[in-house]
C-alpha positions in Angstrom: 120.1 63.3 59.4 117.0 61.1 59.1 113.7 62.1 60.6 112.0 60.0 63.2 109.5 58.7 60.6 112.4 57.7 58.2 114.2 55.9 61.0 111.0 53.9 61.9 110.4 53.0 58.3 114.0 51.9 58.0 113.6 49.7 61.1 110.5 48.1 59.7 112.1 47.4 56.4 115.1 45.8 58.2 112.9 43.5 60.3 110.7 42.5 57.3 113.8 41.7 55.3 115.7 39.8 58.0 112.5 38.7 59.9 114.4 38.5 63.2 117.0 41.0 64.4 119.2 41.6 67.4 119.2 44.8 69.4 122.5 46.0 68.0 121.1 46.0 64.4 118.1 48.0 65.6 120.3 50.6 67.3 122.3 50.9 64.1 119.3 51.4 61.8 117.7 53.9 64.2 121.0 55.8 64.6 121.0 55.6 68.4 122.8 53.8 71.3 119.8 54.2 73.6 118.0 50.9 74.4 115.0 53.0 75.6 114.7 54.7 72.3 114.8 51.4 70.4 112.1 49.9 72.7 110.0 53.1 72.4 110.1 52.8 68.6 109.4 49.0 68.7 106.4 49.6 71.0 105.0 52.1 68.5 104.9 49.6 65.7 104.1 46.4 67.6 106.8 43.8 68.3 107.7 40.5 70.0 110.9 39.5 71.7 112.1 35.9 71.6 111.4 33.6 74.5 114.7 31.8 73.7 118.3 33.2 73.6 117.6 35.4 76.6 115.0 37.4 74.8 117.7 39.3 72.8 116.0 38.9 69.4 113.0 40.9 68.1 110.5 40.8 65.3 107.4 42.7 64.2 104.1 41.4 65.5 102.8 40.6 62.0 105.8 38.5 61.0 105.5 35.2 62.9 103.4 32.4 61.5 102.5 30.7 64.8 101.8 26.9 64.9 99.1 25.1 66.8 101.1 25.5 70.0 101.3 29.3 69.6 105.0 29.0 68.7 107.2 30.2 65.8 110.8 29.4 65.2 113.2 31.2 62.8 116.7 29.8 62.4 116.4 28.2 65.8 115.1 31.4 67.6 111.8 30.9 69.3 108.9 33.3 69.6 105.6 32.7 71.4 102.1 34.2 71.5 102.5 34.1 75.3 105.6 36.3 75.3 108.4 35.3 77.7 109.7 31.8 78.4 108.0 31.7 81.8 104.7 32.8 80.4 105.1 30.4 77.5 105.8 27.4 79.7 102.8 28.3 82.0 100.5 28.5 79.0 101.8 25.2 77.5 101.2 23.4 80.8 97.8 24.8 81.5 96.6 24.4 77.9 97.6 20.8 77.5 94.6 18.4 77.9 96.9 15.8 79.5 99.5 18.0 81.2 103.2 18.1 80.1 106.3 16.4 81.3 109.7 18.1 81.4 110.9 16.2 78.4 107.8 17.1 76.4 108.2 20.8 77.1 111.8 20.8 76.3 111.1 19.0 73.0 108.4 21.4 72.0 110.1 24.6 73.1 113.7 23.5 72.1 115.2 25.2 75.2 116.0 24.2 78.8 113.0 24.6 81.1 114.2 23.0 84.3 114.7 26.3 86.2 111.6 27.9 84.7 109.4 25.0 85.9 110.7 25.3 89.5 110.1 29.1 89.4 106.5 28.6 88.2 105.9 25.9 90.9 107.3 28.2 93.6 105.0 31.0 92.4 102.0 28.7 92.4 101.3 29.3 88.7 101.4 25.5 87.9 101.1 22.3 89.7 102.9 18.9 89.7 101.7 15.4 89.9 103.7 12.1 90.0 103.0 10.1 86.8 104.7 6.7 86.8 108.4 7.6 87.1 108.3 11.2 85.9 106.8 14.5 87.1 103.7 15.6 85.2 103.2 19.4 85.2 99.6 20.4 85.4 97.4 23.5 85.9 97.4 25.3 89.2 93.6 24.8 89.3 92.8 21.5 91.1 89.8 20.8 88.9 91.8 21.4 85.7 94.7 19.4 87.0 92.4 16.4 87.8 91.1 16.6 84.2 94.7 16.6 82.8 95.7 13.6 84.9 92.6 11.7 83.7 93.6 12.8 80.1 97.1 11.4 80.6 95.6 8.1 81.8 93.4 7.8 78.8 96.3 8.7 76.5 98.3 5.9 78.0 95.5 3.4 77.7 95.0 4.3 74.0 98.7 4.0 73.3 98.9 0.7 75.0 95.9 -0.6 73.0 97.3 0.7 69.7 100.7 -1.0 70.3 99.4 -4.3 71.6 100.1 -7.5 69.6 96.9 -9.0 68.1 95.8 -12.4 69.1 95.6 -15.2 66.5 91.8 -15.0 66.5 91.9 -11.2 65.8 94.4 -11.6 63.0 92.1 -14.2 61.4 89.2 -11.8 61.7 91.1 -9.1 59.9 92.2 -11.4 57.1 88.6 -12.8 56.7 87.2 -9.2 56.4 89.9 -8.1 54.0 89.4 -11.2 51.7 85.6 -10.9 51.9 85.9 -7.5 50.2 87.4 -9.1 47.0 88.5 -8.3 44.4 90.3 -5.4 46.0 91.9 -5.1 49.5 89.8 -2.5 51.4 91.3 0.4 53.4 92.3 -0.5 57.0 89.7 1.8 58.5 86.9 0.0 56.5 88.0 -3.4 57.9 88.3 -2.0 61.4 84.7 -0.8 61.3 83.4 -4.0 59.8 84.7 -6.3 62.6 82.1 -6.8 65.3 82.8 -5.2 68.7 83.9 -7.6 71.4 86.0 -7.1 74.4 88.3 -4.7 72.5 87.8 -2.8 69.3 90.3 -3.2 66.6 91.6 0.1 65.1 92.9 0.9 61.7 96.4 0.7 63.0 95.8 -2.9 64.1 94.6 -3.7 60.6 97.7 -2.1 59.2 99.8 -4.4 61.3 98.2 -7.4 59.7 98.4 -5.9 56.2 102.2 -5.3 56.7 102.7 -8.9 58.0 100.9 -10.6 55.1 101.8 -8.1 52.4 98.3 -6.8 51.7 98.1 -3.4 50.0 94.8 -1.4 50.1 93.4 -1.1 46.6 95.2 -4.0 45.2 93.6 -7.3 44.3 93.1 -9.8 47.1 95.1 -13.0 46.9 93.2 -15.6 45.0 90.7 -13.3 43.3 89.9 -14.0 39.7 91.7 -11.8 37.2 89.6 -9.2 35.4 88.5 -10.1 31.8 89.0 -7.5 29.1 
């Protein structure tokens, strides 16, 4: 019969090898049917339970490589720095500079969050604002929520500006600046900074649109430039 220390080492080795395990596998390696015994052993070494799949998967605290959202996925199973799905959704909403829509949360977390959002709203842990035709979930703090709505408005403005079609005058400006840099086509960011500010500032993405339309490639010779002499 294995000692307690041997059983714990066996459990740690199993999790490190598989990275994510179910309760049944932990019971087997520890030689017990008691859930309480398993959780007591897990607590002693530090562990995380999944926020997805009903929290039925476990890993050691040092295994996950969390991304910028504090999330880690392994074979579709999600773990979060925040812990449970409810706490994870609350943190995602409160931490977002421009709030989060239901679709954005579901995309990032890869699980259904409809019921979780309603529970958090009922508990007063998050707020909700109407944004165009969708609900925007924001912080429960009125001040923070106002900042998030303003952030969403600014994001929409920037996106609209980035996707707009350039006028003929703006297109000519881009081409003139690009050709002026002969013999090589400059980087889009360089052209964008060279064009004088007017009502709207052209971005590198706007310059890329013109380049794509006229077949200009950064670093290549500008059309009509004299060939180099060797």
